[in-house]
Residue frames relative to the residue before (quaternion, step in Angstrom):
aa qw qx qy qz dx dy dz
M 1.0000 0.0000 0.0000 0.0000 0.00 0.00 0.00
E 0.4228 -0.7163 0.5030 0.2349 3.55 -0.91 0.94
E 0.3120 -0.7372 0.5680 0.1914 3.55 -1.00 0.86
F 0.3058 -0.7380 0.5759 0.1737 3.51 -1.12 0.76
E 0.3001 -0.7324 0.5830 0.1833 3.51 -0.92 0.94
E 0.4434 -0.6628 0.5285 0.2910 3.51 -1.05 0.76
T 0.2665 -0.8093 0.5078 0.1271 3.56 -0.62 1.13
Q 0.7287 0.3499 -0.2386 0.5382 3.59 1.17 -0.41
P 0.4872 -0.6517 0.4820 0.3249 3.57 -0.97 0.79
K 0.5001 -0.6426 0.4854 0.3184 3.55 -1.10 0.68
R 0.3960 -0.6966 0.5471 0.2421 3.53 -1.07 0.78
V 0.5125 -0.5929 0.5199 0.3399 3.50 -1.21 0.59
P 0.4826 -0.6713 0.4628 0.3200 3.62 -0.80 0.89
A 0.4570 -0.6706 0.5114 0.2826 3.56 -1.08 0.73
K 0.3608 -0.7058 0.5687 0.2198 3.55 -1.07 0.78
E 0.3976 -0.6932 0.5488 0.2455 3.58 -0.85 1.00
R 0.0673 0.8154 -0.5658 0.1019 3.57 -0.71 1.08
F 0.3570 -0.5828 0.6596 0.3127 3.46 -1.45 0.27
I 0.6586 -0.5212 0.3492 0.4156 3.60 -1.14 0.51
K 0.6801 0.5049 -0.3075 0.4336 3.62 0.85 -0.89
E 0.6471 0.5410 -0.3140 0.4358 3.60 1.20 -0.43
I 0.5429 0.6285 -0.4077 0.3795 3.62 1.20 -0.29
K 0.1913 -0.8193 0.5377 0.0547 3.55 -0.62 1.21
G 0.5338 -0.6417 0.3981 0.3805 3.59 1.23 -0.36
N 0.6567 0.4960 -0.3228 0.4675 3.59 1.24 -0.24
E 0.4939 0.6433 -0.4403 0.3852 3.59 1.26 0.13
T 0.4624 -0.6582 0.5139 0.2981 3.57 -1.09 0.65
R 0.7817 -0.0403 0.0665 0.6188 3.57 0.98 -0.92
V 0.1012 -0.7794 0.6150 0.0640 3.55 -1.13 0.69
A 0.2019 -0.7190 0.6457 0.1589 3.52 -1.34 0.40
I 0.0007 -0.8031 0.5943 -0.0428 3.57 -0.75 1.07
V 0.2638 -0.7194 0.6160 0.1828 3.56 -1.18 0.61
V 0.0911 0.8258 -0.5317 0.1647 3.54 -0.45 1.29
S 0.3146 -0.6811 0.6038 0.2693 3.51 -1.34 0.18
V 0.4842 -0.6669 0.4914 0.2818 3.54 -1.14 0.72
I 0.2612 -0.7716 0.5677 0.1186 3.57 -0.79 1.12
S 0.7837 -0.1475 0.1179 0.5917 3.59 0.89 -0.93
V 0.2221 -0.7556 0.6063 0.1099 3.54 -1.27 0.53
N 0.0605 -0.7760 0.6276 0.0177 3.58 -0.95 0.95
R 0.2201 -0.8185 0.5189 0.1115 3.57 -0.02 1.29
A 0.5997 0.5704 -0.3649 0.4265 3.62 1.06 -0.64
E 0.7558 0.3419 -0.1938 0.5238 3.60 0.99 -0.80
K 0.3536 -0.7541 0.4684 0.2947 3.58 1.37 -0.11
T 0.5424 0.5783 -0.4221 0.4396 3.56 0.85 1.07
A 0.0915 -0.7453 0.6533 0.0971 3.51 -1.37 0.30
V 0.2905 -0.7073 0.6111 0.2046 3.55 -1.14 0.66
V 0.0536 -0.7951 0.6038 -0.0192 3.55 -0.85 1.06
A 0.0972 -0.8010 0.5890 0.0457 3.56 -1.22 0.44
D 0.1225 -0.7129 0.6765 0.1384 3.48 -1.36 0.41
S 0.7461 -0.4025 0.2597 0.4625 3.62 -1.18 -0.19
T 0.7102 0.4743 -0.2528 0.4546 3.60 1.26 -0.24
G 0.8072 -0.1756 0.1314 0.5480 3.61 1.16 -0.28
E 0.4666 -0.6536 0.5254 0.2812 3.51 -1.41 -0.19
A 0.0558 -0.7726 0.6310 0.0415 3.54 -1.29 0.47
I 0.3701 -0.6768 0.5861 0.2480 3.52 -1.31 0.42
I 0.1937 -0.7470 0.6251 0.1171 3.55 -0.94 0.92
R 0.1668 -0.7788 0.6003 0.0732 3.58 -0.80 1.05
F 0.1888 -0.7901 0.5798 0.0623 3.55 -0.84 1.09
N 0.4987 -0.6436 0.4899 0.3114 3.58 -1.22 0.50
S 0.8078 0.0303 0.0181 0.5885 3.58 1.11 -0.66
T 0.5945 -0.5583 0.4272 0.3904 3.55 -1.23 0.34
A 0.5498 0.6072 -0.3988 0.4122 3.61 1.16 -0.44
E 0.6360 0.5277 -0.3273 0.4581 3.61 1.06 -0.72
M 0.6576 0.5397 -0.2943 0.4355 3.58 1.20 -0.55
R 0.3722 0.7514 -0.4760 0.2652 3.57 1.28 -0.07
G 0.8029 0.2629 -0.2149 0.4899 3.57 -0.84 1.02
F 0.5695 0.5810 -0.3928 0.4287 3.60 1.23 -0.29
K 0.1634 0.7608 -0.6064 0.1635 3.55 -0.62 1.22
E 0.6386 -0.5357 0.3923 0.3890 3.54 -1.18 0.62
G 0.7980 0.3058 -0.2424 0.4592 3.54 -1.02 0.92
K 0.5881 0.5683 -0.3882 0.4248 3.60 1.16 -0.34
I 0.3079 -0.7411 0.5714 0.1718 3.56 -1.18 0.65
F 0.0274 -0.8061 0.5899 -0.0390 3.55 -0.92 1.02
R 0.2747 -0.6290 0.6804 0.2568 3.48 -1.40 0.29
I 0.0812 -0.8239 0.5608 -0.0131 3.55 -0.55 1.23
F 0.2095 -0.7289 0.6408 0.1195 3.53 -1.05 0.90
A 0.1556 0.8014 -0.5527 0.1676 3.57 -0.72 1.06
K 0.3983 -0.6763 0.5651 0.2541 3.52 -1.40 0.23
P 0.4136 -0.6851 0.5297 0.2809 3.61 -0.84 0.88
I 0.0560 -0.8189 0.5709 0.0154 3.60 -0.84 0.98
N 0.7900 0.0464 -0.0368 0.6102 3.59 1.26 -0.26
L 0.3352 -0.7627 0.5203 0.1876 3.58 -1.06 0.74
K 0.7936 0.2105 -0.1007 0.5619 3.62 1.06 -0.66
P 0.4328 -0.4336 -0.7015 0.3642 1.65 -0.16 2.47
L 0.6314 -0.5338 0.3907 0.4047 3.57 -1.20 0.51
T 0.0295 0.7950 -0.5990 0.0907 3.55 -0.60 1.23
L 0.1111 -0.7969 0.5936 0.0159 3.55 -0.90 1.02
Q 0.3573 -0.7117 0.5648 0.2165 3.57 -1.02 0.85
F 0.4406 -0.7335 0.4684 0.2200 3.55 -0.59 1.22
E 0.0871 -0.7700 0.6290 0.0630 3.55 -1.13 0.78
L 0.7945 -0.1271 0.1744 0.5676 3.56 0.76 -1.10
A 0.0692 -0.7928 0.6035 0.0500 3.58 -1.12 0.62
Q 0.1390 -0.7499 0.6428 0.0720 3.50 -1.23 0.68
E 0.3206 -0.7456 0.5461 0.2074 3.59 -0.61 1.08
L 0.2070 -0.7709 0.5943 0.0986 3.55 -0.98 0.92
K 0.1140 -0.7891 0.6027 0.0323 3.54 -0.53 1.21
D 0.8250 0.1410 -0.1435 0.5281 3.58 -1.12 0.72
F 0.3085 0.7751 -0.4835 0.2651 3.56 1.07 0.84
D 0.2407 -0.7581 0.5918 0.1309 3.58 -0.94 0.95
A 0.2718 -0.8116 0.4985 0.1375 3.58 -0.05 1.33
N 0.6449 0.5221 -0.3361 0.4456 3.61 0.97 -0.73
L 0.6486 0.5031 -0.3169 0.4752 3.58 0.97 -0.82
F 0.6315 0.5349 -0.3295 0.4543 3.59 0.97 -0.84
R 0.6612 0.5101 -0.3032 0.4591 3.58 0.91 -0.96
K 0.6625 0.5070 -0.3101 0.4559 3.61 0.91 -0.89
V 0.6610 0.4964 -0.3079 0.4710 3.59 0.91 -0.89
K 0.6609 0.5050 -0.3148 0.4572 3.61 0.92 -0.87
E 0.6538 0.4959 -0.3170 0.4755 3.60 0.96 -0.81
L 0.6378 0.5134 -0.3294 0.4703 3.60 0.97 -0.79
W 0.6489 0.5193 -0.3099 0.4616 3.58 0.93 -0.91
S 0.6492 0.5170 -0.3105 0.4635 3.58 0.96 -0.89
S 0.6674 0.4961 -0.3117 0.4598 3.59 0.94 -0.81
L 0.6711 0.4946 -0.2975 0.4653 3.60 1.08 -0.64
T 0.7718 0.3554 -0.1783 0.4963 3.57 0.98 -0.87
G 0.3725 -0.7276 0.4931 0.2978 3.59 1.17 -0.45
D 0.6633 0.4566 -0.2746 0.5255 3.55 1.32 0.32
G 0.4611 -0.6962 0.4833 0.2629 3.54 -1.09 0.68
S 0.6755 0.4920 -0.3093 0.4538 3.61 1.21 -0.09
């Protein structure tokens, strides 16, 4: 049987975080946030969860497609600055019919059981 070589390098898994938990030493993070504002001219968006705000920096306006105030996303990104917290966009998943309070409670319960924020 022929073996297949993996042609793409594996990505480092994203750590699930609340905004306040991002320390800047993570390679990739996943956050669930709502969009506060969008600035297409600067290719940025301000997002927030129940713990704080962050700036998402995009490479192009095409990556910003679908980003509108009030929408909720799970965003995968790389921390690039802490003051103000700025994340380099990689991927987003829009969450429809999302219960933010339930998500927060489950994440806090999980953290208390595992002693880890991820």
